[in-house]
N, C-alpha and C positions, 0 to 999 in steps of 0.2 A: 585478479583474473577478469577477463572480459565477460560481458553478458548482454543479452538483448532485452530491452525494456519496452513493453507495450507495442509489439509489432502490429497489433490491431487496436486502433485508438479512435475509430469513428463511431459516432452514436447513430447506428442504423435502426435501433429498436424503437419501441414505443407502442402504446396501445390506443393511440388517438387518431383513428381514421386515416385520412389521406397521408398524414405524415409518415406512417409506417410504410404504406404502399409506395410513396414517392421515393423514400430513402432506400428501400430494398432494391428498387430498380437500379440504383447506383452501384450495387455490389460488384458486378463484373468490371466496371471502370475503376472502382476503388482497388480491387485486387491487381489490376494492371498497373495502376499508379504505384501501388505498394512494391511490386516487383521492380519497377524502374528505380524507386528509391533504394531498394536493397543493392542494386548494381552501382548506383552512384556513391553509396556510402560504404562500399566494401572495404575500404582501407581504414575506416574510423577506429576499429578495435585493435588495429596494429597487430593482427594475427594472434591475439591472445585467445585462449580457449574459452568458448562460451560455456558458462556454468549454469545459466538459468535463462529461460525464455518465458515471458509473461504476456499472455494475450488478454488485454483488459482495456480499461478506460472507456467503456461503453457497454455494449451488449454483444460480445463476440460470439455468444451462443446462437445468434441469428445466422451465422455461417454454418454451412453443412460440414459434416465431419470430413468429407473429401477436401473441402477448401481449407480447413484447418490443417489437414495432413499435408497439403501442397505448400502451405506457408512454412511449416516446419522443415519440409524437404528443401525448399528454396534457401532457408537459412543454412542448412547443412551443406549445400552446394557452394556457398560463399564463405562460410566461416568454419573453423574447426570447432566441433561441439563435443563436450565430454560425454563419456558413455553413461554417466549417471546424472546427466543434465536434468535439473528441476524444470519441468514444463507445466505451467499453470494456465488454466482457463478461468476467467472471472465470469460469474453468472448470477442471476437472480433466481430465487426458488421457483417462480412461476414459469421460468424459461426451461426448466429441467423436467424431463419425463424419462420413464424407464428405457424406452427405445433409444432415445438420443444418448443417454448416459452409457448404455451398453455399446453403442457404435463408437462413442468417443473413447472409451477405454480399450476396446478391442481393435479398432481400426486406425487409431492415431497414436503418436508417442506421448500424448498428454498423460501425466502421472500425478497431477495435483489439481484440486479444485479450490477456488476461493468464492464462497457463496455469501451474498449480501443479505443476510437474514434480518439483522438489526434488532429484532425482538421476537420473543415467543409469546407475546401478549397482544391480543387483537386491538385493545385500546391504544397501545403504543403505535402499532402499525397504522391505525387510522389517523393518528396525529401526524405521522410521518408521510402520509399519503402513499403508502406502499401498496402495490397491486396484489400481494400475496397475503394469506392469513396465517395464523399460528399453526394450524393443522398442516398447511403446505410446507411451512418451515421445517417441521419435524419430518414430514414425509420425504422431502428432497434429500435430507441427510441419509435416511434409511435406504432410499433408492440408490444413492451414490455408493453406499457401502455394498449393496447387493450387486452393483455393476462391477465391483472389484477395486474401487478406489480406496487406498489405505493411507492417503495423505490429504486430509480435508481440512480446510480452514474456513471459519465463518466470521462474519462481522457482527458485533453487537454494539448498541448504543446505551449509554446511561446518562443520568442527569436530564431525563425527559420530563416534560410537564406532567405532573400527577404521579410520577414514579416515586415510590418510597423504597426504603431499604428492603422491605419484605418482597416487593415485586422484583427488585433487582436480584435478590437472593434466589428467587425461583428461576429467573432467566439464566443465571449463572449455573445453577445446579442442573437445569435442563441441558445446557450446552456441554458442561463437563462430563455429564453422565451419558451423553449421546454417542461417545466413541470417537469424537473429532480429535485431530492431532494438533491443531493450531487455532488460536483465537486472537482476533484483533478487536479491542474494545475502545471506543471513542466517546468522549463526552460531547453531548449535543452543543453546537454553537449556533445560535440564531443569527443568521446573517441579515444585514439591512436589505430591504427590498424583496425579501422572500415572503411567502404566504404565512409562515410561522411568525415572522416579524410583524406583519400586518395584524395577525390575530392577537399577538401580545400587546400591540399598541391599542387595540380595542378592548383589552381586558378579558379576552376570551381564553387566554391561557397565561400561566404564570411560570417564569423561569425558576429552576430549582435553586434553593438557597445554597450558599457556599458550604455551610456546615454539612448539609445533606449530601452534596456532591463529594465532599471529603470522605464521608462515611462509605459511600458507594465505591469510591476508588480503593479505599483500604480493604473493603470486603473482597474486591476483585483479587488483590494480592493474597489474602488469607485463603480463599477457596482454591485459588490456583495451586498454592503449595499443598493443600490438602489432597488435591486430585493429581498431584505429580506433574504439574506444569511449571516450566521455568519462565519467570517474568523477565525476559531478556531486553525489553525496551518498554518505555512508559506505557505504550498502548498495545504491546504484542507479547503473547505468551505461547509456549509450545512444549510439547512432550520432548523428552531427551532425544537428541539426534534428529529432530524434525524442526529445528529453528529454520525459518524461511531464508533460503539463500537470496531470494529476490529482495525481500525487505532489508536484509542485512547488507546487501550491496550498496544501498543508499547510505546507510549509517557508517559503513566502513570505507566510504568514498572510493569505491571501485569504479573503473571506467565502465560506462554503459552507453548503449546505442538505442535510441527510441525511434521507431519507424512508424509513420502513419500520422493522420491529423492530430495536432496538439501534443505530439510526443516530444519529450525532452531528451537531450543527450548531454553527456558530461565526460570530459577527458582529463580532469584535474586542473587544467589550465584555462579552460573555457566552458561555456554552457551554450547550448543551442536548442531552440524550440521551433517546431513546425507550425505553420498556419493551422488554426483550429477548425475552420470551416471545411467540411468534406468536399463540397463542390470546388472551392478555391484550391484545395489541395490537389484534386484530380486535374483541374485545368492547368495549374502551374507545372505539374509533372508532364502533362501531355504536350505543353508548348515549350518545355525546356527552360522555364522561368524559375526564378528563386522562390522557394517554398518555405523558407525558414528565416529566423533572425538569430543573432548570436551576440555574445559578449565575452570579452577577455576578463579573467578574474585576477585582480591585483593581489599582492601578498596579504594585505589587510583583510580582503574579502575571503581569501583562502583560509587564513587563520581563524577568522570568525566562524566560517562554515565548519571547520574541523571541530571547534569547541561545541557548536550548536548541535551537531549530529552525534558526536561522541558522548556527550553528557546525557543524552537520552537513553543510552544503552548500558547494559551490565559491564561492557568492556571498558567504558570510560575513556578518559583522556590520559595519554601516555607522555610523560615528559621527554622521553627519548625521541618520540615523533616530533614534538615541538622543537627540540634542539636541532635535530637533523634537517627539519624543513624551514625553521624560522629563526634559529640562532639562540645562543645562551642568554642574551638579554631578554628575550621573550619568555624563556623558562623562568628567569628570576621574577619577572613581572607576574607571571601566572602563579608561582608559588606564594608570592606576597598577597595576591588577591584571594587565593583559595583558602588561606589560613583561617579567616573568620568563619567560613562555612564548615571547616573541619571541626573547629572548637564548638560549634553549635549543633553538631551531629547531623548536618544536612548533606555532608559529603564524607565518604569513607575512602581511606587510602590503603592500597595494597601494593607494597614495593613502590614502583614508580608510576602507578596507575591511580587515577582519581575518578570516582563515580558517585552519582547521587544516591543517597539513602532513600527509602520510601518516603520519609518526611520531606526530603529534598525534591523528590519528584513532584510533590504537591505545589511547589513554588519554583519549578524549573525555569520558567520564563524570567522570573526575577533574578535568579542566580546567574543564568546565562547572560542576562543583560548587564550584570555587574562585571562579568569576566571578559566580554568581547571588547575589541578595540572600538573607540568612538569613531 
């Protein structure tokens, strides 16, 4: 089924002086450009019913509820949208207040929130340079529930410098007992050139040891099961019936359309990505110029992508899909390569489907690297 991915992808937000003021001035032009792209891309989803709309990739909550409602209405004018469409807004805790949440729930079709909490510990939040504190993290969940949202997802991070198993345990129990329906949990990756990388190089912080990271990941799965959450993808967990349609769309390789700066689109045969700079995006749409790049996906790339995304999920790799899409020879090669991981307990088999065990998830990159085509 078709779906809209990131119809708002511009980073308008920020709390650093002129940047916020300057970028907010661009919102009317941005929305105009967005509508132009909707018109230009109306054929991309091939009239498939839109099952999910996700407003994210920046700070969409700087938009008014009227503007968010207008975007949703524009999508409905162009594409068939399912009656139970999952419509998500991504937000940070400090961007949410009682009044905004109430308007968002009552005056727009938004029915799901994705909140970037990251941690319920002030020390962790200071390391991550987050603008909110632990108290705001808890309060925004409670305010969202009072506003009437019954499908709330939050992000947490583990493997943070100084985080031990006890701190992670407190974070998880706070999250699971808060009444949320979905959790995305990611291990911290210190990227070169970032402030965290510079701090690590000066000895001001220490990366988490692999053994401790393993303990924290295993605890995630254990507590998830205890609180009735399904661990449906390496980094994603949800209550029964509330697995994210949006997230699952990527891993199940559904067609999706991304609209806005830096948004990506995928139609199974090719991939397309828009210019990331907001001003360049607006100017290109205004002048009728090309605002995206694209690439065709050859058979080898499509096979590798199927393995990479499918093995991250509880649904796994299906040999019938491989046979129908890539041929019997590829099935034979896959079965030959997967056998060693089955015997080691890193992969489990159910009929014609193969998925990673919890132990396999810990070394998923290695396993996938051995299975994909060179």
